[in-house]
Structure formats: structure tokens, C-alpha cells
Residue, then its C-alpha position, 0 to 999 in steps of 0.5 A: m564640797t561644792q562652791e556656792a555662787h558668788v554672793t557680793q558681802g559688801p565693800l572691800t576694806t583694808e585691815a583697819g576697815a576703811p572702804v578700798a576704792d581700787n584694789q587693781n592699780s597701785e598709786t603712783a606719781g602720775v601715769g607711768g611713774p614710781v609708786l607713792v609710798q602713801d599707797q597704804l593698801l599696796l604696803e599692807k597687802l605685801a607686809h601681809f603677803n610676806r608673813e602669811r607663812i608661819p614657820e612650818r613644822v620641823v617634823h610632821a610638816r606636810g599634812a591633812a586633817a578633818y574632823g570627826t566624832f568618837t563614840l564610846t562602845r564599851d563601859v570603861s569606868r573600871w580603868t578610867r575616870a575620864a568624862f569623855l569615856s564614862e558612859v557607852g554611846k557617849q559622843t565627843e568631837t574630834f580633829l585629826r591630822f595625818s601627817t608625813v614626818a620627814g618631808n617638807l611642807g611641799s613634798a609628796d604624799a605617797v613616799r616611804d615614811p612613818r605617817g604622824w597621828a595626831l588626835k585632839f579630843y574636845t571634851e567637857d574637861g578641856n582638850y585631850d591630845l593623843v599624838g602618835n603615828n601609824t606604827p606601834v613602835f619608833f626608832v629610838k627610845d630616849a628624847i634626847k636621841f630624837p634631834d639626832f635621829i630627825h637630822t639624819q632623815k632631813r636634808d644634809p647641810y653640805t649637800g642639801s639632800q637627804e644622804a643615805d650615809n646619814v640615814w644608815d650611819f645613825w640606824g647602824l650605830s643605833p641598834e634599837s631603830t632595827h624593829q621600826v625600820t623592818w616596819l618602815f621597809g616592809d610592805r605598810g611603809i607607804p600606806a595607800s591613802y590615810r583612809h586605809m592605814n592603821g593609827y596608834g598611840s605608840h607610847t604608854y599611858q595612865w588611865n586612873n579610875e574613881a577608887g585611885e587604881a591606875f593602869w598602863v594602857k596603849y591605844h590602837f585605831k584599826t581602819d574599817q576600810g581595810i589595809r591597803n599600801l603601794t609598792t616602792e614602784e606604784a608610789v613613785k608613779v603616784s608622787g609624780l602624777d598626784p603628789d597631794s594624793h592622800q590629801r586629796d583622797l581623804r577630802e573627797s571621800i568626805e565630800r562625797g559622804d564616805f566617811p572614814s573610821w576606825t575601830v578603837q582599841v586598848q590594851i591594859m596592863p595593871v600597874a603592878d606588872a610593869a616592874g616584873y614584866r619580861f621587857n621593859p613596857f615603856d619602851l617605845t621600840k617595843v610592842w606589847p604581845h597580844e597574847d600578854y595583853p589582848p586588845i580590848e574594842i572600846g570605841r569608834l572613830e569617824l571623820n565627817r567634816n572636812p576643814e574650810n581653810v587648810f591654813a586656819e585649821v590645819e596648819q595652825s592646828i597644834f597638839s601636845p601629848a601634855n594635853f591630858v584630862p582627869g583620868i589620863g596621864p603619862s607613863p615613864d616612857k622617856m620619849l613620851q617625857g621628852r614630848l610632854f615638853a618638846y610639842g608644846d614649846a614648838h608650838r609657842y614658837r612656831v604659832g605663837i604664844n596665843a596659838a591656844n586660843l585660835p578656833v581649832n585648837r580652842p576647848h569646846a567646853a568652856e573657856a581656858r581659865t589661866n592667869s597667862r596674859d598678853g604677848f602676840l596676838y592676844d585678844g584681850r578675852h580676859k579684859g580686867a580680871k586678875n591675873y594671879e592666883p590666889n586672889s580673893f576677886g573670884g579668880p579661878v581656883q585649883t582643884d586640889r586632885p592631880l589629873w593622874q595617879s603618881t609614879p613611885v620613884t627611888g634612887a639617885t639623880g643622873n643619866h640613867e639607862a632605863p630599868s633592866h629586864a629580863e628580855d630586853n633586846d633590840f632585836v627580838q621583835a624585829g625578828d618576830l615581825y620578819r618571821l611573821m611575814s610571807e615570802g613575797e613580803k620578805d622579798r620585798l622587805v629585802d628589795n626596799l632595804a637593800g636599794f636604799i642601803a646600797k646608796v651609802s659611800r662606805d662599806d662599814i657603813a653598809e655592814r653594820a646596818i646589815g649586821n643588825f638585821r642578821q641579829a634579828d634574824g639570820d635569813f634576814g641578814k643573808r638575803l639582805e647582804a647578798a642583795v646589797q652586794e649585788l646592787r653594789g657590785 
């Protein structure tokens, strides 16, 4: 977007609207004297500046985003009654935020890290948020382990740096991470740009139709630009020369009219299949093989408009997988269940209790009709309307129709592992992924892993990590062990 010529818009004012006489010089007690506390413009500017940065996201802090359009290209009414998915050709406005996971706000884009994929649909029934990654799987399968995992990726409390000991100690003691780690250290671990990678809803969700039938669904967003990645060596150069590489690439592609797009696919599983499926279909560390549930193309996502202000729209944007619309709901995925709470809670703390009313987060169809009032930055939009329900003053009422179908449950409460399935295993799919790779891909995967494992300070941590990959595939473990031994001498 080119900058237009400067046009004076009237006098500069204080935040209260009073005109500013002098914005170049502080008010002092005489020429060269001390600054006066009565200079309210100075105090206002400094106080506001000190508060211009809200706390960055604990994870996914470094990101870029764009607005776009989702177009439905297939009739899916047999599976879901979601209004924005009701008619072929129907378009829905969207906002998509990409991010890295572990880095801080000022970190480089071209690093080996999963990429967040947070997509907001501004539907006629309110906002639907789909929160995933550029990988179809994740490191852990239960949200109770998520804070521990992230602590290993962040800075050590003593050294202030990310430590290989912490990362590999946790991964080695968490065999379920083997599949995702194999993916992360392979060729797709460092995308060349946000445009040249796939996106995934990752979790399993529920679709339900007008007849009350329910289905389990997984989302896939296949890049129409083609997959492009960076090698470790290329990424080091890019990170040093252009830390904002991904953010700049996305912005400039839209500015020149080269709108990135993705073909949207879903995998559909009848609810009745889940209990007897060969592994737990709600396990976030596993994919559903395409031969079991072939991907079905349903639409196209295009990004075609840049945010006007990064802070107001990208940093203050909020997403929560708990934001469903009629026809779509959650599954028993234990990571998803934790995120249903955690995302909204993080935004209420980070941005504020009224964050949902900021322009980027506000529903487009109609103003949200809630009885929540007051709090930080409340704008009085409800005026004098009653703030309770039920009431006899014409307030909003419940619909008596749940957004999704209920899930039957049985048994006693307790700290349970997920139900057991015949082929539940933490290593099978990691091994399958390894065996799909070419020899060159295997070489690069082993080199990437070995270079990181070799940095740990204790042999037992390295041996345990290698052991997980050996269980995934014997050749994988053998090659990795030899590479680590060579680096560690």
C-alpha cells in the first residue's frame, strides 16, 4: 500500500480533545529550567507511551496477519448446519494470523518452529475461530502437560536462554512427542514464507446437521502457492539479513495483488466409527490416514487485504477455539478441551475483559448481545439496558437449541488416560513419516536432530531422546545415534 500525500486534518489535540499549542518543547521554569509538573501534555504522552505495549502472547507472540475471504465450493449440508457453510458459492470474511510458537515478539521469522494458524470467520451467526498449526499433529496429547512443554521451549530461569537440556529432557521423557519432533526437524520445519505452507485445524471437531446427526471432522488448508521451505543454513542467513522475512513477504504479496490462497479440505468420520477405530481418533499426536478418511475439498481461502495498523489488528486480535457457531462444536480431544478455556482466559488477561469489542474481534453480523458489563475500557454500548436474564424488558433470550450434539459419557470421575484402542502407539506414525522420506530428506532430518541433541550436557538425556526415534524406526535411530556420537566426540 503506497503512502498518500500528507493532508492536514485539523489541530493536534490532547486525549481529551483540547488543542495542543506546542508539541516540540516541554514547559519549563524559565529557559533551561526544570520541567513543570503542570505540563499535562508531556505527562500524558509519557504515561501513554509507557503503556503502549500490552503483554505479548506467552506463545505465538511473533506473528503477522491479513484479512480475506472463504468461499464454499461444495455442498456440505449433509454434515453440518453451519450457516456460513450452507450454500455453494457463499463467501465469508476472514482474518488469519500466522505466528511462530516459541519466539518473543522481536524474534526472527525464519526459525525452526511450528507456525500458528489462527483463523477467524466473521459469520452471520457470530465469529467462528479455528485455531491450529502448520502441522497436523502436536507434541503432547493432554492440556495438563502444555505449560510444562512450553517452559522447555522458552528461556531457562537461570541462564535466560533456551536450553537443549530442557528441550530434550522433556521430549525424551514424553514419547508422544516423537511424531511431531520428526515433522519439525524435517524439511518442513522452516517454511520459506507463510504463503508457502499448509495449515491444519489439527484437532478433531464436531459437525452436526439439521437432522441432529453428528460427525467428527479435521480441517486441512493446502497452499495453492506450493510448499517451499528453507534449509537450516538458508534460514540462518535469512534470519540475520531479514528477521521480518515472513511478515514482509505476506504484506508485500498482498500489496502487489498476488493474493495467497489455500484449498480447504476436510476429513469426515461418522461418530459411530470413533469408539472402534484402530487408534484414539482424538489423539492430537496422530493423523487420520487418508486411506481411511479421504480428504474432501470444500472451499477456497484467499487473503486479500492487509491490516492498516499492526498493533490494533494483529496484536490485539484474539482467537479462541471455544468460539463456535451452530452446527460446529468440540470433540473429546483433551488438548482441545484445555484450550477451550485457556485461550479466552489468556485474552481476558492480556488484552482486557472487553477485548471482544475491538474492531478486529467484533462480530460482523450483529452486535454481540450479552449481559456482561463494565470492566477495563467498557464503552457503555449497552446504555441503560437490563443486564440480567430472564427479564421482562425485552432483553435477549436463549434459543433452547445447542450449537452442537451432546457426547455420551460413562464411568467415574478421575484422572484418566484416554480410552485404549488396539493400535495406540507413540512411535508408529513417526516411523511411517520417516519411511516416506527420500534419502536426502532423511539425511537432513538426522543432521538437524543430531545438531541439537549434541548440545545436551548429559549422556542419559541424549540416549533417551535417540531411543524414542529408534523405536519409531530402527534405521532412524541407528543413523541418529551415529551422527550424535560423531558430533559429541
